Backbone bond lengths (Angstrom), bond angles and torsions (degrees), N, CA, C in turn:
res aa  C-N    CA-C-N  psi(-1)  N-CA   C-N-CA  omega(-1)  CA-C   N-CA-C  phi
1 M - - - 1.448 - - 1.533 108.88 -
2 A 1.306 116.74 139.08 1.464 122.18 -179.66 1.521 111.15 -70.66
3 Q 1.316 115.29 142.08 1.461 121.05 175.22 1.527 108.75 -73.59
4 K 1.322 116.27 142.67 1.461 121.64 177.03 1.517 108.60 -117.12
5 T 1.323 115.59 138.52 1.452 121.89 -179.04 1.517 109.70 -124.19
6 G 1.339 116.14 134.97 1.458 121.55 174.01 1.519 109.31 -102.58
7 F 1.330 116.74 152.08 1.462 122.17 178.92 1.515 107.90 -136.50
8 I 1.326 116.66 117.97 1.460 122.10 -177.46 1.517 109.59 -120.55
9 T 1.325 117.02 126.64 1.463 120.72 172.40 1.519 108.29 -99.64
10 G 1.314 116.77 149.64 1.464 120.99 -179.35 1.508 112.54 67.91
11 A 1.329 117.28 36.15 1.465 121.83 -171.92 1.523 114.32 -78.59
12 S 1.315 118.62 -2.99 1.462 119.54 -175.48 1.522 113.54 -81.44
13 R 1.313 118.11 -12.04 1.462 120.18 -179.21 1.525 110.35 -160.32
14 G 1.296 115.55 174.39 1.453 121.06 176.10 1.515 113.56 71.00
15 I 1.304 115.41 -159.15 1.463 121.26 -175.12 1.529 111.90 -65.41
16 E 1.320 117.53 -31.42 1.466 119.88 -179.74 1.525 111.55 -59.83
17 A 1.331 117.03 -42.14 1.469 120.29 178.39 1.522 110.53 -64.95
18 G 1.298 117.28 -34.19 1.454 121.19 -177.89 1.510 115.18 -74.22
19 I 1.326 118.21 -22.43 1.471 119.79 -176.69 1.523 113.98 -100.36
20 I 1.315 117.78 0.27 1.468 119.55 -178.09 1.520 111.89 -59.60
21 T 1.311 119.02 -42.33 1.465 121.42 178.72 1.519 110.94 -60.66
22 T 1.314 116.94 -40.79 1.462 121.20 179.03 1.526 111.11 -65.21
23 I 1.298 117.54 -41.27 1.457 121.08 179.54 1.522 110.71 -63.69
24 L 1.328 116.76 -38.95 1.463 119.62 -178.72 1.526 112.97 -66.86
25 V 1.314 118.45 -16.34 1.461 120.95 174.39 1.532 109.43 -68.37
26 A 1.326 116.53 -35.98 1.465 121.27 -177.69 1.522 113.33 -96.61
27 A 1.325 117.57 -20.78 1.462 121.44 -177.38 1.525 109.83 -113.73
28 N 1.325 115.97 150.34 1.460 121.10 177.57 1.516 112.03 -82.26
29 W 1.318 116.14 -23.80 1.448 121.07 -173.02 1.522 108.88 -151.13
30 L 1.324 116.87 148.35 1.457 120.98 -177.26 1.522 110.02 -136.24
31 M 1.317 116.43 135.78 1.454 122.64 172.03 1.524 106.39 -104.34
32 A 1.323 116.44 115.74 1.456 122.27 178.93 1.517 108.87 -105.94
33 T 1.325 116.77 126.23 1.452 120.36 -178.30 1.517 110.58 -120.57
34 A 1.320 115.58 154.36 1.461 122.63 175.06 1.513 108.33 -157.15
35 Y 1.315 115.71 161.03 1.461 120.71 179.00 1.522 110.76 -58.12
36 E 1.316 116.58 -44.32 1.463 122.42 177.63 1.529 108.82 -110.78
37 Q 1.321 118.19 111.41 1.465 121.37 -176.72 1.525 112.29 -61.27
38 N 1.337 118.28 -31.51 1.465 119.50 -179.43 1.523 112.13 -65.81
39 N 1.337 118.53 -15.25 1.464 121.19 174.99 1.527 112.44 -76.99
40 L 1.317 117.12 -5.53 1.463 121.93 -179.39 1.531 112.12 -99.55
41 H 1.310 117.30 15.14 1.470 121.99 -175.11 1.525 113.50 -57.27
42 R 1.318 118.72 -28.98 1.479 120.71 -177.74 1.531 112.60 -66.84
43 F 1.321 117.54 -17.09 1.462 121.03 -179.21 1.520 113.24 -95.63
44 K 1.324 118.19 -6.26 1.471 121.99 -176.34 1.522 113.35 -59.70
45 S 1.324 118.12 -29.41 1.465 120.51 -177.18 1.533 112.56 -79.03
46 N 1.313 118.11 -12.24 1.462 121.56 -179.75 1.525 109.30 -92.13
47 L 1.323 117.06 113.58 1.460 121.72 -178.04 1.530 113.53 -66.43
48 N 1.334 117.42 -16.51 1.461 121.35 -179.85 1.526 112.72 -91.61
49 V 1.336 116.56 2.62 1.461 120.92 -179.67 1.523 109.20 -119.59
50 S 1.325 115.76 124.71 1.457 121.58 171.67 1.518 107.68 -106.92
51 T 1.325 116.55 146.21 1.457 120.06 -178.52 1.523 110.20 -117.30
52 L 1.317 114.82 153.20 1.453 121.01 -176.92 1.515 109.08 -151.87
53 S 1.334 116.76 136.65 1.459 121.36 172.57 1.524 107.59 -79.20
54 L 1.329 116.57 123.79 1.459 120.63 -176.63 1.517 109.53 -150.41
55 D 1.313 116.53 123.64 1.461 121.98 175.51 1.517 107.09 -108.00
56 I 1.327 116.86 101.87 1.461 120.63 -175.07 1.522 112.51 -75.68
57 T 1.338 117.50 -5.64 1.463 119.74 177.59 1.528 112.59 -85.43
58 V 1.343 116.58 -9.99 1.472 121.15 -179.80 1.525 107.93 -119.87
59 E 1.322 116.20 107.97 1.467 120.99 -174.51 1.524 112.32 -57.82
60 A 1.312 118.90 -35.98 1.471 121.79 -178.97 1.524 112.60 -65.39
61 R 1.319 118.39 -20.23 1.466 121.40 -179.80 1.516 113.08 -90.08
62 M 1.320 117.53 -4.10 1.461 119.68 -178.24 1.493 111.05 -93.77
């Protein structure tokens, strides 16, 4: 079976943070991004979630 990966931007708050558990039901692995990576600390204990600091409003940071 093919591996499935989810990718969420702005995962530190709002609806994106609330749907991560649901996405992991369908995906094997999830990349959660936020402007400030330290705001993603709640996901550190989940081995299927990787976190990344990413500001999608600044092209040079992508």
